[in-house]
N, C-alpha and C positions, 0 to 999 in steps of 0.2 A: 834332689829338691824337695822342700817341703810341701805337699798339696794342702796342709791343713788349713791356711790362708784363705782356698777355695770354697771352704764349706763351714768358714767361719761363722757368716752369720745364723746358720740352721743351729750352727754348734752351741752359739751364744746364747741363743734365747728359742726357747721351745716351751709350749704350755700343753701339757697331758691333763683333758678331763675324762674321769673316769665315770662309768654308768652300769646300771646294770639291775636285776631285781634283787632283793632282800636275800642276803646270804650267799652269794653268789660268788664274792671273792674280792670284790673290789677295796678292803681293807688291805687284803695281803698283799695284792699287787701294789697298793700304793706304797707299802712300807718297803715293799721290796725297791723300787723305783729311789724310795729317799736312801736307800742304803747301797746303790749303785753296784757295781761288778763286785765291789770289798775284795775280799781273797778269794772270790770263786767257788765257796764253797756249796754256794746255794745252786750254782747252774753244773748240770751234767757236763764231765769231760766228753769232748768227742770223740777222743781215742779209747774210751771207758766203754762207749756205748755204740758207737759207729761201726765198730773195724770187724770183719766177718771170723770166722772159729780161726782159720790158721794165719790170721793178722796180716795175710798179703793184700788186704785192700779193704776198700769201705763196702757197705751192705749195700749202700743206695746213693745215688746223687745226692739223696736230701741232707745227707750226712757230710758229705765235702761240702756243701753249703752251709752247713752249721760248722765245720770248723773253721770256715772264713769269718763265720759271724763271731764266735767265740773268741777267734784271735784279735779281732778290732776290739772289740767289747771290751776286752781285759785293759787296753791301753786308754779307751775313751768314754768307756760309761760311767760316768760320775752321778752322784747320789744329786737326786732333785730335792727343791723344798717342797713342802708337804702344806696345804691350805684344805683344812677340814671344813666341809660345809657347816656342820654344827657348831663350830668355833666361831665362822660370822654369823650366826645368829645368835648367841651369845654377847657379841659386839651390840648388835641392834637392843637386845635388853639393855644395856646399859645407858642407852639414850634414853631411856625413863628412870626414875626412882625406885631403888628396891622395894618400898610402898606399894608404887602402883604395877610392879611385879608378883606382888604377893596378892593385889588386888585382883590382878588378870587368873589368878590359881583359883581363886574363889568366885569368881564370877560367873550369873548366870547364863551369859553368853558361850562360856567355856564348857559347861556342863551341857547348852543345847546341841551343841556341835557332837559332842560325845552321843548322845542322842541318836542324832540323826545318821550315825553312821551305824547305828544299830549294835553296839560292840556292849556286850555283856559283862564290863568291868568296872570297879568301884571309881566313882566320880570325886570323892573326897581327897583334896591335897593337906590334910591336916598332918600327916606322920614327917611328910616331904617337907613342908613348911618350919615345921619346928626345926628341923634340921638345917635347911637353909639359912635359919636368924642365926647361926652361927656364921656363915658365910656374910652376914649385914655390912661389916665395917669394909671386909675387903672388896664388897660388889661398890660401897661410894667410893674406894680409894681406885678403882679402876676406870669408875666412872667417870670420876675427877679427871684423871688422865685422858682419858678419851674423848671428852668435850673440849680440852685442851687444844688436841690437834685440830678442832674445826672445819671438819670432813669437807663441809661445803663448799670452802675459800681457803682449799687445799692449795690447788698450785698456784693462787693466789699470793698466800704468804710463805710457801715453798717449804710446807711441812711433811714435805716425803720422808726424812729421815726420820721426824718423831712417830709417824705412822708404823714404818719398817719394826724400830725400836720397841712398839707397844705391844705389836703382835707377836714379835720373834725373841724379844730381848726383854722383857718386864716381869714376866713370869705369868701373864695374862693366859697361855696354854693352859698351864698348871691348872689355875684359877675356873677355867672354863671346865677342865675335866671333872673336878670337885662339884660342879654346879650339876653335870650331867650324870656323873655316879647317885649324886642323890635323887635328882629325877627318877633314876630308873632304879633304883634300890628296893625299892616296893612292887613295882611293876614294870618290865622293860616295854611292855605292849603301851602302857601308859602314858611313859615318855615319849616314846615315837609318836604318839598321836598328838602330843602336846606341841611335840617340834615340826608335824606336818601342820598344823593350825596357826603356828607363829609363820610358819615359811609362805602358806596360803596369804594370811594377812598382810605380810609385805607385799607380795606381788600384786597385792590387789589393792592396797589404800598407802602403802607405804608407812604403814606403821604396823608393829608386832601385837598392839593389842585392841587395834580397830576393827571392828568385825563387821562395818555398817558400810562404809562408803567402798566404792570400788570403780576403776577407771583403768583401762589399759596403759594408760601413761605412767603408772607404778610397776609395771611387771619385769624391769630389769633393776628393779631398787636394789637387790643383793647382788646380782651380779656387777653392776657399777661400784659397790663398794672392792669387792674382788678383785677388780680392774684397777681400782687405785691402789690397792693392797701391791698389784703385779708391776704396777708402773713404779712402787716406791721402792721394789725389792731391784726393779731394772735399776733405778737413780744410784741404789747403794751399790751396787756392782756395776758401774760404768763401763769399766774396763774388763768386767769378767763375765763370768756364765750365769745367765738367770734363766734354770730350769725348774720345772714350778708343776706338780700335779695336785690336781684338785679331786679331792674325795667327798662327794662325790655328785656328778650334776642329774637332778627328776624331773626338770622340767624343760622340754622341748625349745621354748623360745630363749632361755638363757643359754642353751647349746648356739642356736644362732647367730645371740649376740657375742660371742666370742670368734664364731665363724667369719662375722662379718668385719673384723677386726683385726685380727690375726691371723696370716696365711701360714704361720706356723703352732697353730692350734689343731690339736687332733682328738679326736673323741675314740677311747677303747670302750667297745662294750664287753662285759666280763659274763661269760655264759655258763652257766653249769646244769649238770643234767638235776633231774626234780627229785629224783632219789638221794642223792648225796647232798643236795641242798636241804633237803626236807630233813634229812638225819643230822645235818647240822644246825638247823632251825629249832629241831627239839631240844639240842643243849642248851638254847639259850630259854627256851618259853618252857613253862611247865604244859601238861596235859590239861589241866583245868581249865586255859584258857587258848588251849589250839586252836580250837574253832575261831574266835574272836580274832588270832593272829592270822588267820588264811583270808578271814575278811578285810582288814587292814592293808595285807601284802595286795590282795586282789584291787583294792581300791587303788592303791600306789599305782599299781601294772598298769588298769585301765585308763584311768585318767578321769577328768568330771566330763561333763555335757559340756556340747559344743560353746556355750558362754561364760564356762566357766576354766577360760585360759590359764588362769593363775595357778592351778592344782598341779600335784605331781600328775607326770604321764611318763611311767619307764618304758612302755611298747613302745611310743614314738620317738621316745631319746635313742632305743636300742636300732630303732629303723635308722636312726641320723648317724649313727656312729661309721668312722670312717676304717675303724681297726675291729675285729670280731677276735676274742680270746677265748678259747674253750677251757674251762678251769679242770685239767686236769693234773690229779698228785703223779709222783714221777711210778708210782703201783698202778696205778689206773694205765696210765699210758704203756704201762710193758704188758700190764694185762691184754689190752686191745690189742697188742702187737702182736703178741701171741698168738690169741686168738685168730687173727688173719691170718699168719705164718700156717695155722694146723688146716686152714680151711684152704691154702692154696696148695695144701700137699697133698691134700683130696683130690685135685685135678692137675695130672702132670702135663696136661696139654697148653694150660693156661699160664698165661706168663702176668701177675700186677703188677700194675703201673702205678698205682697210688702209692702217694707218698704214705710213709708211716707215722703215727701217732707222737705229738710232742707236749711231752709235759708244758704244765702253764710258766714255769721259768724260762723254757725253751722258746716258747713264744716270744714271751715278753723278751728276751735278750733279741730276737730277731727284730721284730718291731722298731724297738728303741733305738737299733745298730741302722737299719734301715732308715729312720727320723731323721739321724745323725748324719747319714751317708748313704743318700738315695743311689740305688743302683749296685750296692754292693753285692749284691748277689740276684738273680732275676727270680720271677714269682715262681709256685710250683705250677704244674697241670691244674689242680684243682682251683688256685686263684686267677690264673688265666681264663679258665671257664667262669668263674663268676663274675669275673670283670665285664665280660662278653651279657651274662645274666642280669647284670645291673645295667649296662648301657640300653639293652633291649626293653628295660621296662618302663624306659621314658617316651616311651611309643606308645603307650597305653594314653586311653583319652577316658578312663575312670578315674573319678577326681575322690572315691572314698577309697580306693586298693590300688597301688601300683606292683603288677608282677610281672618279672622275667623269667626267662628258662633257656637254659641251652641244654643241647641233648648232643652228647660224644658219643663214640666207638670205644672199645678198651684200650685205646693208647692216646684216646683224651684230645681226637680229631673231631674238630665242629661239624657235627653233621647239619643240625637247624636251631634258629632260636626263635624264642616266642614269648607273646606278651598278651596279656587281657584284654579283651577290649569288647564292645558292645555286637552284638549277634550284627553280622552281614545285614548289608543294607540299612543300618541307623547310623546314625548322627553319634560321636563320640559325647558323653554328658560334658566335659571340657569345653566344648564348643557352642554348645546350648544357652541359651540367655534367658533367664527365667522370668525376666521383663514380656518378652516373646510372647509367654504363655499365660500371662496376667493377663495380656490386651488382646490376644489371639488376634493380629493384625499381620502381624510380620514373621518372615520365616516358620511358616507351618510345617514347612515338611520335615522341620529339625522333631517334630513330637510325632508320639503315637496316637490314633483314633481314641484309644484307653485315655490318654493325660488330655485330651483336647475337648473332651464332653463335658458339658456343661452339667450341673446336678439336675436343672429344670427340663434338660432335653431328657436325661435317659434314668431319671428318679434315683435310685440308688446306685448307678452303674456310675453316675457321673460322680462317685465320692471323691475320688482322687483329686478331681481339678479343685471339689471344695476343699478339701484335706491341704491341698496347697497354696491355695487363696489363703486361708486364714494362717498359715506360715509366714508367708513371703509377703504378700500383699501391704499391709503396714510397715512392717522393718524395711522395705525398698523405699517406701514412701517419705517415711521419717528422716532416714539417715543416707538419701539420695547423696548430699555433698560430701559425705565422708569417704562416698565410693571413690571419688577423684578418677574417674574414667575408669575403674574396671568392671567387669564383667562380672554378674552373678550367676553361679552355677547352681546346680541341684542335682540331689543324688537320688533316683527314683527309689531305691528301698528307703532311704529315709522318711520319706513320705506315707509309702506303703505302709509299714510297720505300727503307724499311728492309727490305720483305719481298723477299728473293732474287726476281730477274727483274722486280720489278714497275715498277722506272725504266724497263724496256724497254715495258710491257703498258701503263702507266699515261700519259696525256695531260692535264696542266693546262692547261685553256682560261684564259688571262687575261681574257678579255672586254675589255668595252669599244671597243676598239679595231676589232674584227670583229664583235664583236655588241653592240647598244647595246639596252637596252631601249625601246623606245618605238614608238607608232603600231602595235603590235603586230597590226591586222587587216591592214594596208598589207604590201607586198613593196617592196623598195629600189627597183623599178623605180619602183611608183606613188609612194614617196616626192619620187623627182627629178622626176616629172611635176609633183608637187604643188608644187615648189621651184624651177620653171623650168628644171630641167636642169641646176639651179646647186649642186652637190656637190662641194666641191673640199676637199682636204686642210687647206687654212689655216683652212674652217670648224668643223672638227671638235678642238674644245677639250678636249682633258683634263686630269685632276690627277690622278697615282699618288701613292700612300702606302703603303711597306709598314710592316707592325704586326707585332711580335712579343709575344706573351703568355706569358710562363712560368711 
């Protein structure tokens, strides 16, 4: 009996969104997803890498699992359709005329944005504009084609087929590549900054060239169009497979948009060690703009201020990922496994139960197969422990950062879990209402004496309450209807660091890695004795998630 029918829904519709820092490997993974299993040349054969020296069996159960995955993927891993984020930005350029695009590149507002970023790069686009002129006719032709689709009335006019053909079959992708090649020919950094500004404008105002208007109603402008494109693909292949990879998502609200709409949407975060990532970056960016390159990457990673919800925030996107892939080439994985084997040989009385390192291709094959066929193989010991750490972090009462940890012995048996929280006896920040501290009438026990003292009572010692009122009193009063019953919480450190000299005095303990709340009556030395002196870095599994509640 063929069981494929049971998994048909998952096999016929899957969306994968990629996220990660610049040059982490998102594009390589997207390209591999487009190829699918193909002839298998890009994936290691389990019999070649997994068998022991005398070929009598596999070295580790992990390789037995990989054989199951490999055999399944060989028959089921078909290529995905690719949606590039930068191509979607090109489509939004087509909503305006070519002259408006050129006017945008020459605008003082664009130059101001460059200057605000403190990037020491050329602000003129005269060279790029002269080359873009060669694409004027093509730009106008694709603009007419796009406007004929009438995206706002897409469902009403049933133009799904037109949208699909426009993106995948009209030559648009080739045209978009020419646009981006011209913009990056003189400076890749300058092109990246322009795309960042365009995407920020779209999420802020709904228009690629509008710098001034701002509304939360426009935050989903880009992903709503991607959603329409996904629907057009699905309608084009109603009886077939719709498997799409998006390269890449860098705003956490856009990830939330897809998660709320599709149960078969998965976010894969691609992580690469800093040394290899920097080496890869240096091949793309010249030394004279290296410092500026790092500034832009840092800006994209950290995100904007609390009110700048429309900006890229790669760190938050990584925290929201369902799957994490470490970008290791085959040679890197082999090197790490060889080092681990040599370390194990030094201690004959120890058994290493950790899973071997996999290349990024092997990791990708595993997760794509599990997406298609949940339960195909069981989780690794590390994945099992991480799941508990991930669960533990939800107990945290911190609104700034969620941290969970799991402590195991050498056999990956869980000994304790922990999470970050307020000091013993204090009320977690997530349970405190900012309005109570403004009025000082209700639930005063939730706040410390330091937080409650008014400035007139203690002079400079009441500076915290004064800073708090300045930050919260007027906004809460003005936007009370928008809260719709939601409680306004606040983070102590967000107020404290704005007080003069407070940054020097205030030490914010991240906890978990250095303080894990378990075995309270035991010291760490006693704990190590309990665990047979076996407390290695690899058995402290932690999961961190930042949160921002505004």
